[in-house]
Phi, psi and omega in degrees: 000137182293138178285113183294337181280348182277127183265143178288142179278126180250144177291143177245164178099190184285157176299157184297326182294339183294323180296317179296319180296318180296319177298318180296318179295322179295318179295319178296317179298317178298320180298314182290327175296320178297315176299318181297319182293336181263359185265165173261123187264129171276112186302315183298315181292322180296318180296321178298319177296314183296324182294336179293335181260356185297122178085355180276181179237166179127198185293339180270358185298119179081000183269339186249129177238119183271018177277214185283347179228153178249120185249133172272169184297334181272009177088003182280131179274127178250133177053055182297136174070018184294325178294321179297322180294324177294316179296317179300319179297320178293321180293321178296321178296319178296319180295316179299319179296319180294321177297318179297318179295319180294318179297318178297319179296319179295316180297320177296321179295315179296321179293323180301321181263009177058040177238018181289345175275336180272333184235122179260147179239150175210159184221118182257012180091346178244324180205167178253137180246132171252124184248126177249125174293143184296331181295336177286327189257326191223155167281162182303128178073010182245162177231019175263129182297137173292153180297321181287344180289330185296330179295318178292316180298322179298316184290323174292322182297333178303316181283320179299324179298322178294317181296324183287357171293341174272109189297340180280346180282148176225154174246124177253118180263124181237133175257139181225148177232175169275192184261013176285122185294150172230141180209084178241172179298323181279322183231092181295339179204177179293338175302308183294320180296313181295321179294318181297323179291319177298317180295322181298318180290317179298315180296326178300314181292326179288316186277323185265329183243004171061039173294150180287116181301334180292344179258015186231139173226155180229152180205137174254122185249004177056221181264011194270359175230066183286151173269331181225160174300146182271015184271003174228159179296322180294318179296318179295322179295322178295323184285337178278107188198164167239132179244142172245119179255128176270111191249168174059047176294123183292144178274351175212000000 
């Protein structure tokens, strides 16, 4: 006869189906995280999605951060710095646009004074270069400015003076020669000649037009940065030049 005082043993804990359901949810979550990691995220759409859960409760509570990083519940950082990369791209686009506008303004200025044949401009996306042929500025083997050169420098300087009102801008003066050696008491090599020519142009702007020396640098590069091969007279003439680079264009 069954002992009436003996109690039946009952199972404790969650129902058996709960374990299977939890495993399935874990697999689904892993699957969607994998898809998310391989996808390209539209920041605007993601923020709109995230804002729908902002302040709410549930499994996403505390998992979404709409700042510069997106954090999952396990502390894993997803897409770090993605907002910064978007901002950097916008700033670079703004800088390129500003360079294009500045280059257009310079060309119009040179054309206005009919010196667009004497001074060439170029824009590499980082800075603007003004190129002066050495025959315009100096006699052969010399670093003293020609008298007629000052008129061209003055007209270019009118615009450069305006740009230097922006304290972040700098002017880099570079001297270049061809590969024909020079060996004089004043200029033992093309290094000294190219440096002296860059300094002569920079000093003219500092002394005659009162440019801020703190915004100016000079460099002599000799024959080592040619624009054309030095095996023809035309190529050597192209390589003998002074360049003014307008640097540190702000991106905002």
